[in-house]
C-alpha positions in Angstrom: -201.7 89.3 -2.7 -201.4 85.5 -2.8 -199.4 84.3 0.2 -197.5 81.1 -0.7 -196.8 78.3 1.7 -193.0 78.3 1.8 -191.0 75.3 2.9 -187.6 76.0 1.5 -185.7 79.3 0.9 -182.6 79.4 -1.4 -180.0 82.2 -1.0 -177.3 83.5 -3.3 -174.3 84.6 -1.3 -172.4 87.6 -2.7 -174.6 90.7 -2.9 -177.5 88.8 -1.3 -176.6 87.1 1.9 -173.3 89.0 2.2 -172.9 92.7 1.5 -170.3 93.8 -1.0 -169.8 96.9 1.3 -169.3 95.3 4.6 -168.3 91.7 3.6 -170.7 90.5 6.3 -174.1 89.1 6.7 -176.5 91.8 8.0 -178.0 91.3 11.4 -181.5 91.3 10.0 -180.5 88.5 7.7 -179.1 86.5 10.6 -182.4 87.0 12.4 -184.4 86.0 9.4 -182.4 82.7 9.0 -183.0 82.0 12.7 -186.7 82.6 12.3 -187.0 80.4 9.2 -185.2 77.5 11.0 -187.5 77.9 14.0 -190.5 77.3 11.7 -188.9 74.2 10.2 -188.3 75.9 6.8 -185.3 74.6 4.9 -182.5 77.2 4.3 -180.3 76.4 1.4 -177.3 78.2 -0.2 -177.4 78.6 -3.9 -174.1 80.1 -5.2 -171.6 80.1 -8.0 -168.8 79.7 -5.4 -166.9 76.4 -4.9 -168.1 74.0 -2.2 -164.8 74.8 -0.6 -165.3 78.5 -0.3 -168.2 78.5 2.2 -166.4 78.4 5.6 -167.5 81.9 6.4 -171.2 81.0 6.3 -171.4 77.4 7.3 -171.9 78.3 11.0 -175.3 79.7 10.1 -176.7 76.2 9.9 -177.9 75.7 6.4 -179.6 72.5 5.4 -177.9 72.3 2.0 -175.5 73.8 -0.5 -176.1 74.2 -4.2 -172.7 75.3 -5.5 -171.0 75.9 -8.8 -174.3 77.3 -10.0 -176.3 74.1 -9.3 -173.5 71.9 -10.5 -172.7 70.3 -7.1 -175.5 70.0 -4.6 -174.9 68.5 -1.1 -177.0 67.9 2.0 -175.3 69.6 5.0 -176.2 67.1 7.7 -175.2 63.9 5.9 -172.8 65.2 3.2 -174.9 63.4 0.7 -174.2 64.5 -2.9 -177.5 65.1 -4.7 -176.1 66.3 -8.0 -172.7 66.6 -9.6 -172.1 67.8 -13.2 -168.6 68.2 -14.8 -167.6 70.3 -17.7 -167.2 68.9 -21.2 -163.4 68.1 -21.2 -163.0 69.2 -24.8 -164.2 72.7 -23.8 -161.6 72.9 -21.1 -158.9 71.6 -23.5 -159.9 74.2 -26.1 -159.7 76.9 -23.5 -156.2 75.8 -22.5 -155.1 75.7 -26.1 -156.6 79.1 -26.8 -154.7 80.6 -23.8 -151.4 79.5 -25.3 -152.1 81.8 -28.3 -154.2 84.6 -26.8 -153.7 86.2 -23.4 -156.6 85.2 -21.2 -157.1 84.6 -17.5 -159.3 81.8 -16.2 -159.8 79.8 -13.0 -160.6 76.1 -13.0 -162.8 74.8 -10.2 -163.2 71.2 -9.0 -164.3 69.5 -5.8 -160.7 69.5 -4.6 -159.4 72.9 -5.5 -159.7 76.2 -7.4 -156.6 77.3 -9.4 -156.0 80.1 -11.8 -154.1 80.8 -15.0 -152.5 84.2 -15.5 -153.1 86.6 -12.5 -153.3 90.4 -13.1 -153.5 93.2 -10.5 -157.2 93.6 -11.5 -157.9 90.0 -10.7 -156.2 90.3 -7.3 -158.5 93.3 -6.6 -161.5 91.4 -7.7 -160.8 88.5 -5.3 -160.2 90.9 -2.5 -163.6 92.6 -3.3 -165.4 89.2 -2.6 -163.2 88.5 0.4 -161.4 85.5 -1.2 -157.7 84.8 -1.6 -156.4 84.7 -5.2 -156.2 81.0 -6.1 -152.8 79.3 -6.7 -151.6 78.9 -10.3 -152.8 75.9 -12.3 -150.4 73.0 -12.8 -151.4 71.9 -16.3 -149.1 68.8 -16.0 -151.3 67.3 -13.3 -154.7 68.7 -14.4 -157.6 66.3 -14.9 -159.8 68.1 -17.4 -162.6 65.6 -16.7 -162.9 66.8 -13.1 -163.7 70.5 -13.7 -167.1 71.6 -12.4 -166.9 75.3 -13.4 -164.6 77.7 -15.1 -164.4 81.5 -14.5 -163.2 83.3 -17.6 -162.0 86.8 -17.2 -163.3 88.3 -20.5 -165.1 91.4 -21.4 -168.9 91.0 -21.8 -168.7 92.3 -25.4 -166.4 89.4 -26.3 -168.3 86.7 -24.4 -170.7 85.4 -27.1 -168.0 84.9 -29.7 -165.6 83.3 -27.2 -168.2 80.9 -26.0 -169.4 79.9 -29.5 -165.8 79.2 -30.7 -163.9 78.0 -27.7 -166.5 76.5 -25.3 -169.6 75.6 -27.4 -170.8 72.9 -25.0 -171.0 75.2 -22.1 -173.0 78.2 -20.9 -171.8 81.5 -19.5 -173.6 83.7 -16.9 -172.3 86.7 -14.9 -172.8 88.1 -11.4 -169.9 90.5 -11.8 -168.6 92.3 -14.8 -165.1 91.1 -14.3 -165.6 87.5 -15.4 -168.2 85.0 -16.6 -169.1 81.8 -14.7 -168.9 79.0 -17.3 -170.8 75.8 -16.6 -172.0 72.7 -18.5 -174.6 73.4 -21.1 -178.1 73.5 -19.5 -176.7 74.0 -16.0 -178.1 76.7 -13.7 -179.2 77.3 -10.2 -182.6 76.0 -11.2 -181.0 72.5 -11.2 -180.1 73.0 -7.6 -183.7 73.8 -6.7 -184.9 70.7 -8.5 -182.3 68.5 -6.7 -183.3 69.7 -3.2 -187.0 69.6 -4.0 -186.6 65.9 -4.9 -184.6 65.2 -1.8 -186.9 67.0 0.7 -190.1 66.0 -1.1 -191.2 69.5 -1.9 -193.1 71.1 -4.8 -191.3 74.0 -6.5 -194.4 76.2 -5.6 -193.2 75.8 -1.9 -189.8 77.5 -2.6 -188.6 81.0 -2.4 -185.2 82.2 -3.8 -183.2 85.4 -3.4 -180.5 86.7 -5.8 -178.9 89.7 -7.3 -176.8 88.6 -10.3 -177.2 87.3 -13.8 -176.5 83.7 -12.7 -179.5 84.0 -10.4 -182.1 84.7 -13.1 -183.0 81.0 -13.9 -183.4 80.3 -10.2 -185.6 83.3 -9.6 -187.8 82.4 -12.6 -188.2 78.8 -11.5 -188.8 79.2 -7.7 -192.3 79.6 -6.4 -191.4 83.1 -5.4 -188.3 84.7 -6.9 -187.0 87.8 -5.1 -184.4 90.2 -6.5 -182.4 92.3 -4.1 -182.6 96.1 -4.4 -179.0 96.1 -5.5 -179.6 93.6 -8.3 -179.0 94.6 -11.9 -182.0 95.5 -14.0 -182.2 92.2 -15.9 -182.5 90.3 -12.6 -185.2 92.6 -11.3 -187.2 92.1 -14.5 -187.2 88.4 -14.0 -188.2 88.4 -10.4 -191.7 88.2 -8.8 -190.7 90.8 -6.2 -188.0 93.4 -5.8 -187.0 93.9 -2.2 -184.6 96.4 -0.6 -180.8 96.6 -0.8 -178.8 93.9 1.0 -177.6 96.6 3.4 -181.2 97.8 4.0 -182.7 94.6 5.4 -183.7 93.3 2.0 -184.1 89.6 2.9 -185.9 90.3 6.2 -188.3 92.7 4.5 -189.2 90.3 1.7 -189.9 87.4 4.1 -192.1 89.7 6.2 -193.9 91.0 3.0 -194.8 87.4 2.1 -195.6 86.6 5.8 -193.0 83.8 5.7 -191.7 85.1 9.1 
């Protein structure tokens, strides 16, 4: 087995860093992050979450945050923004117009806030499952459609392709949970976040490792020097990874880092 020289590790949050079962970071993962930092290896979050939904992990001392699926990348120490990509406003406007004729729930995410249109009991349960409060309702009178970095559309997977082609054709949809699709600017993915941090820290992509479990992690895992799928990842994610480790609750991150002798 080829043992790569790893200088940066990128971590998805939900289902990777944090267990869906315990809503906590496993002790072995805490230990792994500490060992990586001791070795001077950069540790970077790569998530579909908002930059404002990370308070529960910031104390772990990450070097950077790639949020909104690579759409907003910031260096932790200096708050330097490395990359920022907004949605095509016409896609957001078409979504709003569509919602006036067809019942659909969606959240709108910007640097300042996350808001939601049309909350159902199922949506409340979903936010509870990822340990987040249900966002406040969107005020369309004050909404700046040019500031939106990501949209979450609560639509069944079977209807996603037609919806995207007709309503948000300039955007791309990925999923890490069946309940909704993350919708980002066309061409956007967590791969972009790796590119931004490699430029900033002067790294080659071959010196990176990435961990993930959901559909929005696939491009990141394919691009990283070593892409690791969690044992709890869906089959498509595992098929696109270089290595499949154990479940998040079974020391998956620690075991993969030991397997590649990174720690």
